[in-house]
VEXROTOR-259507 format. One record per atom (N, C-alpha, C): residue in three letters; x, y, z negated. Coordinates in steps of 0.1 Angstrom, whole numbers, plus 5000, padded with zeros to 4 digits. Each point is the difference from the previous one (the first is absolute). Layout:
<nodes>
ALAXYZ ...
</nodes>
This chain:
<nodes>
UNK585108808949 UNK501250034988 UNK500350115008 UNK499350124986 UNK500550135009 UNK502050004998 UNK500350104997 UNK502150035008 UNK500150044997 UNK500950064991 UNK499950164991 UNK501150085006 UNK499850105009 UNK501049995009 UNK500650194990 UNK501450055002 UNK499750125000 UNK499750135008 UNK499550064998 UNK499850205005 UNK501049995010 UNK499250055005 UNK501250065020 UNK500750054998 UNK501450115000 UNK501250064990 UNK499650155013 UNK499150084999 UNK499950185005 UNK501250055003 UNK500450005013 UNK500650114999 UNK500150164997 UNK500950024990 UNK499050184999 UNK501750035000 UNK499650194994 UNK501050094998 UNK499749974979 UNK500950024999 UNK499950104986 UNK499250024991 UNK499750125010 UNK499450074998 UNK498349965003 UNK499849885007 UNK498749955001 UNK498849984993 UNK501549904990 UNK499349834994 UNK498850044989 UNK499449994998 UNK499149954996 UNK499949934990 UNK500349984985 UNK500049964989 UNK498449874999 UNK499150095006 UNK498549934998 UNK499749965009 UNK500049975014 UNK500149955010 UNK501149915010 UNK500950014994 UNK501249945001 UNK500249924995 UNK500449855006 UNK500349944987 UNK501549945004 UNK500150015017 UNK501949915003 UNK500050115012 UNK501650044998 UNK499650075014 UNK502150044998 UNK500250035010 UNK501450045008 UNK500350085001 UNK501550055000 UNK500550085002 UNK501150015001 UNK500650125008 UNK502149975008 UNK499850194995 UNK500949924996 UNK500350134992 UNK502149954992 UNK500850184994 UNK501149944997 UNK499850014981 UNK500649914999 UNK500849964994 UNK500950134991 UNK498950074985 UNK501250204997 UNK501249974991 UNK499449834987 UNK499849934992 UNK500349924998 UNK500649894994 UNK500049904994 UNK500349944982 UNK499349994995 UNK499449994984 UNK500249874996 UNK500449964986 UNK499849914994 UNK498549835007 UNK499250045002 UNK498949945006 UNK499150065012 UNK500650075008 UNK499350155006 UNK500749995008 UNK498950145012 UNK500950015011 UNK499650165006 UNK500350164996 UNK499550075002 UNK499550025019 UNK499550015006 UNK500050025013 UNK499050135004 UNK500150095016 UNK499650105006 UNK500049915016 UNK498550005004 UNK500550045016 UNK498650075002 UNK500650154993 UNK500050115006 UNK498550085003 UNK499449974994 UNK498549994993 UNK500950044985 UNK500549974989 UNK499649964990 UNK501149894992 UNK500049984986 UNK500849924996 UNK499449904992 UNK500149924989 UNK499849894999 UNK500849814994 UNK499949984990 UNK500749944992 UNK499449785001 UNK500349975007 UNK499749905006 UNK501449904989 UNK498949894990 UNK499849924998 UNK500949884998 UNK501449955002 UNK500149865007 UNK501349914994 UNK499249855001 UNK501049884985 UNK501450085008 UNK501149984991 UNK500750004997 UNK501349945012 UNK499549865004 UNK500449995009 UNK500050055017 UNK499350085003 UNK499150095010 UNK501350084997 UNK500550074992 UNK500850155001 UNK501349985002 UNK500049894996 UNK502049945007 UNK500850035015 UNK498549965009 UNK499850125014 UNK500150075003 UNK499450124992 UNK499350124998 UNK501250104999 UNK500450085012 UNK500950144994 UNK498750105003 UNK501450084990 UNK499350195007 UNK500550055002 UNK498650025011 UNK500150065019 UNK500149995008 UNK499449864998 UNK499949905011 UNK498650005006 UNK499349955011 UNK498849985002 UNK499249905002 UNK499149954987 UNK499249885003 UNK498850074999 UNK498849845003 UNK498850015001 UNK499049884986 UNK499550114993 UNK500049874990 UNK497950035004 UNK500249824998 UNK498449954997 UNK499649964989 UNK499750044990 UNK499150064988 UNK498650034993 UNK500249994986 UNK498249944995 UNK500150144996 UNK498950065004 UNK499850174991 UNK499249964989 UNK500750104984 UNK499749954991 UNK499550154993 UNK498750034998 UNK499150094996 UNK500950044988 UNK500250175001 UNK500649994984 UNK498950174995 UNK499749984988 UNK499750164996 UNK499750155012 UNK500950045002 UNK500450055003 UNK500550015027 UNK500549904992 UNK500649945018 UNK500049895003 UNK500349905005 UNK500449895001 UNK501649945004 UNK500549904997 UNK501049945002 UNK500349875007 UNK500749935000 UNK499949925013 UNK501549895000 UNK499849874994 UNK499749935001 UNK500749875011 UNK501650065002 UNK500349945011 UNK500149835001 UNK499549955015 UNK500049895001 UNK500549895009 UNK500550115005 UNK500850025018 UNK501550074999 UNK500949975003 UNK500550135010 UNK501150015004 UNK499749975015 UNK501150015009 UNK501050105004 UNK500650005002 UNK501150135006 UNK499550065013 UNK500450145002 UNK499749975010 UNK501050155008 UNK501749934997 UNK501150135005 UNK499549975016 UNK500350165005 UNK500250015010 UNK498750045007 UNK498750034988 UNK499150005010 UNK499650155001 UNK500350085002 UNK499750215006 UNK498049944992 UNK500150094990 UNK497949994991 UNK499650125010 UNK500550105005 UNK499350075008 UNK499649905011 UNK500849925005 UNK499749955017 UNK498849874996 UNK500649924987 UNK499049864993 UNK498250085001 UNK500450174999 UNK498449984996 UNK499250095007 UNK500949995010 UNK499450045014 UNK499249925004 UNK500649905003 UNK499949835003 UNK499149954994 UNK499450054982 UNK499149934996 UNK498350095003 UNK500950105005 UNK498550095007 UNK499149955014 UNK501149935005 UNK499549955016 UNK499849895001 UNK500549934984 UNK499849815000 UNK498149984996 
</nodes>
């Protein structure tokens, strides 16, 4: 009996996300704005809106560094991301984090 498995979350920069090929992504980013059901984030290459459950919004603060694992949902003009997991990355320097990912 085959097991249902989620697609792996690929590390991406916002500008690299291809809604035709990317199913799930991981983004390290800074929260710019917190809304009623979403957050606007920036990773240095672009910004995107990430939709999250209301209970997940409680611990999110603007200007904090987070990592989001989410599902890419194509739209007519671009894409949206449905956040599945949000991890705090306070104290992590994103530039240094990017350098580590390049050599890993």
